[in-house]
C-alpha positions as CSV (number, residue, x, y, z in Angstrom):
1,M,80.1,111.0,80.5
2,P,77.4,112.1,83.0
3,T,77.0,114.9,85.5
4,F,75.4,114.0,88.8
5,V,73.7,116.4,91.2
6,V,74.1,116.4,95.0
7,E,71.1,118.2,96.5
8,T,70.9,118.7,100.2
9,P,68.5,120.9,102.2
10,R,70.8,123.9,101.8
11,E,73.0,123.2,98.8
12,R,72.8,121.9,95.2
13,Y,75.9,121.3,93.2
14,P,77.2,119.3,90.2
15,V,79.6,116.4,90.2
16,E,81.0,116.4,86.7
17,V,82.6,113.1,85.5
18,S,84.4,113.5,82.2
19,R,87.7,113.4,80.5
20,G,88.9,117.0,80.5
21,A,86.6,118.0,83.3
22,L,89.3,120.2,84.7
23,G,88.9,122.5,81.7
24,S,85.5,123.6,82.9
25,L,86.8,124.9,86.3
26,A,86.5,128.6,85.4
27,A,82.8,128.2,84.6
28,H,82.2,127.1,88.2
29,I,83.9,130.1,89.9
30,P,81.3,132.7,90.8
31,A,81.8,136.1,89.2
32,R,81.9,137.7,92.7
33,A,84.7,135.4,93.9
34,G,87.8,137.2,95.2
35,K,91.3,135.7,95.5
36,L,91.7,132.0,94.5
37,F,93.7,129.7,96.7
38,I,94.8,126.3,95.4
39,V,95.5,123.8,98.2
40,T,97.7,121.0,97.0
41,T,100.9,119.0,97.5
42,Q,104.1,119.5,95.6
43,D,103.9,116.2,93.8
44,V,100.4,116.9,92.4
45,W,101.5,120.4,91.4
46,N,104.5,119.1,89.6
47,L,102.3,116.7,87.6
48,H,99.3,118.9,86.9
49,A,100.2,122.5,87.2
50,A,99.9,123.1,83.5
51,R,96.4,121.7,83.4
52,M,95.3,123.9,86.3
53,Q,96.9,127.1,84.8
54,S,95.2,126.4,81.5
55,A,91.9,125.8,83.2
56,L,92.1,129.1,85.1
57,G,93.3,131.2,82.1
58,S,93.9,134.8,83.1
59,R,92.5,134.3,86.7
60,A,95.2,135.1,89.3
61,F,95.7,132.5,92.0
62,E,97.9,131.5,94.9
63,V,99.2,128.0,95.4
64,L,99.3,126.7,99.1
65,L,101.5,123.7,99.4
66,F,101.4,121.3,102.3
67,P,103.2,118.0,103.0
68,G,101.0,115.0,102.0
69,G,100.4,111.9,104.1
70,E,97.8,110.9,106.6
71,E,100.2,111.5,109.5
72,R,100.3,115.2,108.4
73,K,96.6,115.6,108.1
74,R,96.5,117.5,111.4
75,M,95.4,120.8,112.8
76,A,98.9,122.1,112.6
77,S,98.7,121.9,108.8
78,V,95.3,123.6,108.7
79,E,96.6,126.4,110.8
80,A,99.7,126.8,108.7
81,L,97.6,127.0,105.5
82,A,95.2,129.6,107.1
83,D,98.2,131.7,108.2
84,Q,99.4,131.7,104.6
85,M,96.0,132.8,103.4
86,V,96.0,135.7,105.8
87,Q,99.4,136.8,104.7
88,L,98.4,136.7,101.1
89,G,95.3,138.9,101.6
90,A,92.5,136.4,101.8
91,D,89.1,137.6,102.9
92,R,85.5,136.4,102.9
93,S,85.2,136.6,99.2
94,S,88.1,134.2,98.7
95,L,87.7,130.7,97.2
96,V,89.6,127.5,97.9
97,I,90.3,124.9,95.2
98,A,91.2,121.6,96.8
99,F,93.4,119.9,94.2
100,G,94.8,116.5,94.9
101,G,93.9,113.3,96.7
102,G,91.7,112.6,99.6
103,I,94.0,114.4,102.1
104,A,94.1,117.5,100.0
105,G,90.3,117.4,99.7
106,D,89.7,116.9,103.4
107,L,92.2,119.5,104.5
108,G,91.3,122.0,101.8
109,G,87.6,121.6,102.4
110,F,88.1,121.9,106.2
111,L,90.2,125.1,105.7
112,A,87.4,126.5,103.6
113,A,84.8,125.5,106.2
114,I,86.5,127.4,109.0
115,F,88.4,130.3,107.4
116,M,86.5,133.4,108.4
117,R,83.7,131.1,109.4
118,G,83.3,129.6,105.9
119,I,84.3,130.4,102.3
120,P,83.5,128.4,99.2
121,V,85.5,125.4,98.0
122,I,85.6,123.5,94.7
123,Q,86.9,120.0,94.8
124,V,89.2,118.8,92.0
125,P,90.3,115.2,93.0
126,T,93.3,113.6,91.3
127,T,93.3,110.1,92.8
128,L,90.8,107.4,92.2
129,L,89.9,107.1,95.9
130,A,89.2,110.9,96.1
131,Q,87.2,110.8,92.9
132,V,84.8,108.0,93.9
133,D,84.5,108.9,97.6
134,A,86.3,111.6,99.5
135,A,85.6,114.6,97.2
136,V,81.9,114.0,97.0
137,G,79.6,114.7,100.0
138,G,81.1,117.6,101.9
139,K,82.9,115.7,104.6
140,T,86.1,117.6,105.7
141,G,88.4,117.0,108.5
142,A,91.8,116.4,110.2
143,N,93.1,113.6,112.3
144,L,94.0,113.3,116.0
145,V,96.4,110.9,117.5
146,G,93.5,109.0,118.9
147,G,91.6,108.6,115.6
148,K,90.9,109.6,112.1
149,N,88.9,112.7,111.1
150,L,87.8,113.3,114.7
151,I,87.9,117.1,113.9
152,G,85.9,118.3,110.9
153,A,82.9,119.8,109.5
154,F,80.3,119.2,106.8
155,H,81.0,121.8,104.1
156,Q,79.6,121.1,100.6
157,P,81.6,122.3,97.6
158,L,80.3,124.5,94.8
159,A,81.2,121.7,92.4
160,V,83.3,118.5,92.1
161,L,85.3,118.1,88.8
162,I,86.4,114.5,88.2
163,D,88.7,113.9,85.3
164,P,89.7,110.3,84.7
165,D,92.7,111.4,82.5
166,V,94.6,112.5,85.6
167,L,94.7,108.9,86.9
168,T,97.3,107.9,84.4
169,T,99.9,109.5,86.6
170,L,98.9,107.6,89.7
171,P,101.4,105.0,91.1
172,P,99.8,101.5,90.8
173,R,99.5,101.1,94.6
174,E,97.5,104.4,94.8
175,Y,95.2,103.2,92.0
176,R,94.6,99.9,93.6
177,A,93.8,101.6,96.9
178,G,91.1,103.5,95.2
179,L,89.7,100.3,93.7
180,F,88.9,99.0,97.2
181,E,86.5,102.0,97.7
182,V,84.9,101.1,94.4
183,L,84.4,97.6,95.6
184,K,82.8,99.0,98.8
185,C,80.3,100.9,96.6
186,G,79.4,97.6,94.9
187,V,78.9,95.8,98.2
188,I,76.7,98.4,99.8
189,R,74.4,99.3,96.9
190,S,75.3,98.0,93.4
191,P,75.5,94.3,92.7
192,G,76.2,95.2,89.0
193,L,79.2,97.2,90.0
194,F,80.4,94.4,92.3
195,E,80.1,91.9,89.4
196,R,82.0,94.1,87.1
197,M,84.8,94.5,89.6
198,A,84.8,90.8,90.4
199,N,84.7,89.5,86.9
200,D,86.8,92.0,85.0
201,S,89.7,92.6,87.4
202,A,92.4,92.3,84.7
203,K,90.8,95.1,82.6
204,V,90.2,97.2,85.7
205,L,93.8,96.9,86.8
206,A,95.0,97.6,83.2
207,M,93.0,100.9,83.4
208,D,90.8,100.0,80.4
209,P,89.4,103.5,79.7
210,A,85.7,102.5,79.2
211,I,85.7,100.4,82.4
212,V,87.5,103.1,84.4
213,E,84.8,105.6,83.3
214,E,82.0,103.2,84.1
215,I,83.2,102.3,87.6
216,I,83.8,105.9,88.5
217,A,80.4,107.0,87.2
218,E,78.6,104.3,89.1
219,S,80.5,105.0,92.3
220,V,79.7,108.7,92.1
221,R,76.1,108.0,91.3
222,I,75.8,106.0,94.5
223,K,77.6,108.6,96.6
224,A,75.6,111.5,95.2
225,E,72.3,109.6,95.8
226,V,73.1,108.7,99.4
227,V,74.4,112.1,100.3
228,S,71.4,113.8,98.8
229,A,69.1,111.6,101.0
230,D,71.2,112.0,104.2
231,E,73.7,114.9,104.2
232,K,75.0,114.6,107.8
233,E,75.0,110.8,108.4
234,G,71.8,110.6,110.4
235,G,70.7,107.4,108.8
236,L,71.3,106.1,105.2
237,R,74.7,107.8,104.8
238,R,76.2,105.5,107.4
239,I,76.3,102.7,104.9
240,L,79.2,104.6,103.2
241,N,81.3,103.6,106.3
242,Y,81.4,100.0,105.2
243,G,84.8,98.7,106.2
244,H,85.8,102.0,107.7
245,T,85.3,101.4,111.4
246,I,88.0,98.7,111.7
247,G,89.9,100.4,108.8
248,H,90.2,103.6,110.8
249,A,91.4,101.7,113.9
250,L,94.1,100.1,111.8
251,E,95.3,103.4,110.4
252,A,95.5,104.9,113.9
253,E,97.3,101.8,115.2
254,T,99.9,102.1,112.5
255,Q,100.3,105.9,113.0
256,Y,98.9,106.6,109.5
257,K,102.3,105.7,108.0
258,H,102.0,102.0,106.9
259,L,98.9,101.8,104.8
260,L,97.0,103.9,102.3
261,H,93.4,104.6,103.3
262,G,91.9,102.3,100.7
263,E,94.2,99.5,101.9
264,A,92.9,100.0,105.5
265,V,89.4,99.9,104.2
266,A,90.1,96.7,102.4
267,F,91.2,95.1,105.6
268,G,88.2,96.5,107.4
269,M,85.9,95.0,104.7
270,R,87.5,91.6,105.3
271,A,86.9,91.9,109.0
272,V,83.3,93.0,108.8
273,G,82.6,90.3,106.2
274,H,83.6,87.7,108.8
275,L,81.7,89.6,111.5
276,A,78.5,89.5,109.3
277,Q,78.9,85.7,108.9
278,L,79.6,85.2,112.7
279,T,76.5,87.2,113.6
280,G,74.3,85.3,111.1
281,V,73.7,88.4,108.9
282,C,75.5,87.1,105.7
283,E,75.9,83.7,104.1
284,A,79.4,82.2,103.9
285,A,79.3,82.0,100.1
286,D,78.8,85.8,99.8
287,V,81.6,86.5,102.3
288,R,84.0,84.3,100.2
289,R,83.0,86.1,97.0
290,M,83.7,89.5,98.6
291,N,87.0,88.4,100.0
292,D,88.0,86.9,96.6
293,A,87.2,90.2,94.9
294,I,89.4,92.1,97.5
295,S,92.2,89.6,96.9
296,A,92.0,90.2,93.1
297,Y,93.2,93.8,93.6
298,G,96.3,92.9,95.5
299,E,97.3,91.9,99.0
300,L,98.0,94.4,101.7
301,P,101.3,95.3,103.3
302,S,102.3,93.1,106.2
303,L,100.6,93.7,109.5
304,A,103.1,91.8,111.6
305,G,102.8,92.9,115.2
306,I,99.2,94.1,114.9
307,T,96.8,92.2,117.1
308,A,93.0,92.0,117.1
309,G,93.0,93.2,120.7
310,S,94.9,96.4,119.8
311,L,92.4,97.2,117.0
312,V,89.3,96.4,119.0
313,A,90.6,98.6,121.8
314,R,90.7,101.6,119.4
315,L,87.0,101.3,118.4
316,G,85.7,103.3,121.3
317,S,87.2,106.5,119.9
318,D,85.7,106.0,116.4
319,K,83.3,108.7,115.2
320,K,80.7,106.0,114.7
321,T,80.7,105.0,118.3
322,I,77.7,106.5,120.0
323,Q,77.1,106.4,123.7
324,G,79.7,103.7,124.0
325,K,78.2,101.5,121.3
326,V,80.2,100.7,118.3
327,H,78.2,100.7,115.1
328,F,79.1,98.4,112.2
329,V,77.9,98.3,108.6
330,L,77.4,94.6,107.8
331,A,76.6,93.1,104.4
332,E,73.4,91.1,104.3
333,S,74.2,90.1,100.7
334,I,76.1,91.7,97.9
335,G,74.4,95.1,97.2
336,S,72.6,95.3,100.6
337,V,73.9,96.2,104.0
338,V,72.5,96.9,107.5
339,V,73.9,98.9,110.5
340,R,74.2,97.0,113.7
341,S,75.4,97.9,117.2
342,G,75.7,96.0,120.5
343,I,77.6,93.2,118.9
344,E,79.5,91.1,121.4
345,E,83.1,92.1,121.7
346,R,84.3,88.5,121.5
347,L,82.8,88.3,118.0
348,I,84.4,91.5,116.9
349,H,87.7,90.2,118.2
350,E,87.3,86.9,116.4
351,A,86.4,88.5,113.1
352,T,89.3,90.9,113.2
353,G,91.7,88.0,114.1
354,M,90.4,86.0,111.2
355,A,91.2,88.9,108.8
356,L,94.7,89.2,110.3
357,R,95.4,85.5,109.9
358,E,94.2,85.6,106.3
359,L,96.6,88.4,105.5
360,A,99.5,86.7,107.3
361,A,98.8,83.5,105.3
362,A,98.6,85.3,101.9
């Protein structure tokens, strides 16, 4: 399987996609590196500790455990991890290995970005969502009560090691949540990936090895290409937020406890599909195809009690709101998107309500 390269104005690093990629970890640790700190959760460590220990060989390391869950992706967790590092003798030569899903990657990367004003990090994602999205691109962060990832930093890793073998331990719901991010990649930039996901859902859900490798590689190719062109979301990189603006509002509205991130993005994609149609950006037939593909990967948990008004009210605190204007990524067609702002609030409300009614009727 391939290795992709992310190249920004200041950094250049590999994203290795291969079965057994974890075994190459030691080769990516600089000779000058000091103490190694693995940031992970207890469940990931229980499942994959032997693989990590084998990959590091004789290298000594410390394991920093933190409770998982979006509701715990907070500054208190970052501070607790940093305190542990100090107590264990970390210094500027230390290196963080973020080992786990998107939350471990975000918090581990953020910890590395700010500890002693920045130390290196290697990302080793263990969920599909983290492999195809969160681990690539250098975005790190923590949540506030008012919104997701409102505190963070861009901190590119030394390497990203993606091993599809670890996905066999994922609960089915976690795997499906990652598939929604793969669908997102198809919608924004790869009609071929979208068609594969739409037409071969049974094989994808059954984790056919060849198809899993294909969809991961294509998603990573897209992410690496976009990040290399726009590291800090000044232009092109904004397309990666497709479905995320309303998705983040939904996560905050449910206190980060009710949905997985990919599920919230799936809802957000439904809503902005309707918004694209209401604003005349996208044809109804394409919106139906996108929504059918989302449905093929499982319906979302009930959102009883959530209203369009409550979600729209949260949009003002989203990171993508600039000078009071909410920016949405809208599909023009499958494989092509545009960024629009200044959309009438009544249309945003109507599109969000349509998505809520569809979910309630499913």
